[in-house]
Backbone as JSON, one array per atom type, in Angstrom:
{
  "sequence": "MADTTKIEDKAERKKLKRAARKKAAPKAKRTTPRGSNKKKVKKMARGQSKR",
  "N": [[0.35, -5.88, -11.48], [-1.49, -3.92, -13.75], [-0.42, -0.92, -15.44], [-2.3, 1.75, -14.8], [-2.35, 4.49, -14.9], [-2.67, 6.24, -17.01], [-5.3, 6.12, -17.8], [-8.27, 7.85, -17.69], [-10.99, 7.5, -17.11], [-12.82, 6.33, -14.44], [-14.33, 3.92, -14.04], [-13.55, 2.33, -16.13], [-10.82, 2.03, -15.58], [-11.0, 0.68, -13.17], [-12.1, -1.79, -14.07], [-10.04, -2.79, -15.65], [-8.06, -3.14, -13.67], [-9.17, -5.04, -12.05], [-9.35, -7.23, -13.8], [-6.58, -7.62, -14.14], [-5.87, -8.38, -11.61], [-7.17, -10.72, -11.33], [-5.87, -12.32, -13.22], [-3.26, -12.38, -12.23], [-0.71, -14.34, -10.59], [-1.37, -16.38, -7.72], [-0.55, -15.27, -4.42], [2.13, -16.41, -2.36], [1.81, -18.43, 0.58], [2.2, -17.0, 3.86], [5.4, -17.13, 5.5], [6.37, -16.44, 7.89], [4.65, -15.47, 10.91], [2.26, -12.73, 10.77], [3.33, -9.45, 11.62], [5.41, -10.34, 13.18], [7.95, -9.2, 13.4], [7.59, -6.92, 14.84], [8.1, -4.46, 17.33], [8.23, -5.71, 20.52], [6.28, -5.23, 23.4], [6.77, -4.96, 26.79], [4.7, -6.04, 29.59], [3.18, -3.41, 31.19], [2.96, -1.3, 34.15], [-0.12, -1.63, 35.73], [-3.13, 0.49, 35.63], [-2.82, 4.02, 35.58], [-2.02, 5.26, 32.35], [1.13, 4.57, 30.93], [2.45, 5.02, 28.62]],
  "CA": [[-0.79, -4.96, -11.69], [-1.31, -3.14, -14.97], [-0.28, 0.49, -15.2], [-3.6, 2.44, -15.23], [-2.29, 5.93, -14.63], [-3.06, 6.99, -18.23], [-6.77, 5.99, -18.03], [-8.97, 8.88, -16.94], [-12.3, 6.98, -16.72], [-12.67, 5.52, -13.25], [-14.92, 2.6, -14.18], [-12.66, 1.6, -17.06], [-9.6, 1.72, -14.81], [-11.36, -0.39, -12.16], [-12.3, -2.93, -14.79], [-8.69, -3.27, -16.06], [-7.37, -3.54, -12.5], [-9.8, -6.28, -11.6], [-8.93, -8.25, -14.72], [-5.2, -7.86, -13.86], [-5.83, -9.05, -10.31], [-7.67, -12.14, -11.58], [-4.84, -12.98, -14.0], [-2.01, -12.53, -11.44], [-0.48, -15.56, -9.87], [-1.74, -16.23, -6.32], [0.56, -15.03, -3.59], [2.46, -17.54, -1.54], [1.42, -18.3, 2.02], [3.27, -16.4, 4.64], [6.31, -18.05, 6.13], [6.38, -16.02, 9.34], [3.34, -14.81, 11.27], [2.19, -11.26, 10.52], [3.72, -8.64, 12.8], [6.4, -11.04, 14.05], [9.12, -8.37, 13.61], [7.18, -5.72, 15.48], [8.67, -4.25, 18.64], [7.4, -6.29, 21.58], [6.16, -4.31, 24.56], [6.53, -5.7, 28.06], [3.56, -5.65, 30.34], [3.57, -2.25, 32.02], [2.22, -1.19, 35.41], [-1.55, -1.33, 35.51], [-3.58, 1.74, 36.17], [-2.62, 5.11, 34.66], [-1.26, 4.94, 31.16], [2.57, 4.95, 31.05], [2.99, 5.33, 27.35]],
  "C": [[-0.47, -4.1, -12.93], [-1.18, -1.69, -14.64], [-1.5, 1.21, -15.73], [-3.56, 3.93, -15.02], [-2.74, 6.76, -15.82], [-4.56, 7.02, -18.42], [-7.46, 6.95, -17.06], [-10.28, 8.3, -16.33], [-12.16, 6.0, -15.55], [-13.17, 4.06, -13.41], [-14.02, 1.71, -15.05], [-11.41, 1.14, -16.38], [-9.84, 0.58, -13.85], [-11.5, -1.76, -12.88], [-10.98, -3.62, -15.14], [-7.99, -3.81, -14.79], [-7.88, -4.87, -12.01], [-9.36, -7.44, -12.47], [-7.45, -8.64, -14.45], [-4.99, -8.7, -12.63], [-6.19, -10.53, -10.52], [-6.56, -12.92, -12.31], [-3.6, -13.26, -13.22], [-1.91, -13.82, -10.68], [-0.78, -15.39, -8.38], [-0.45, -16.08, -5.5], [0.83, -16.17, -2.7], [2.02, -17.3, -0.09], [2.55, -17.71, 2.81], [4.14, -17.41, 5.42], [6.44, -17.73, 7.62], [5.06, -15.34, 9.66], [3.39, -13.31, 11.05], [2.55, -10.57, 11.81], [4.73, -9.29, 13.69], [7.66, -10.17, 14.31], [8.78, -7.04, 14.22], [7.84, -5.64, 16.82], [7.77, -4.79, 19.69], [7.4, -5.37, 22.78], [5.9, -5.17, 25.73], [5.31, -5.19, 28.77], [3.94, -4.48, 31.29], [2.65, -2.23, 33.27], [0.76, -0.91, 35.08], [-2.0, -0.02, 36.06], [-3.33, 2.85, 35.14], [-1.64, 4.78, 33.56], [0.16, 5.44, 31.25], [3.19, 5.14, 29.69], [1.99, 6.0, 26.45]]
}
């Protein structure tokens, strides 16, 4: 992504960012599913919330 911090005009900045996004190489497909390293929560007792 191009550094657009120096550009004050919002429309101009947006235009540059879009151009940079189009030019950038496509990201590789994920190797692991999203959220696979999240803490897994065991099924809790039904009824009143326990967490």
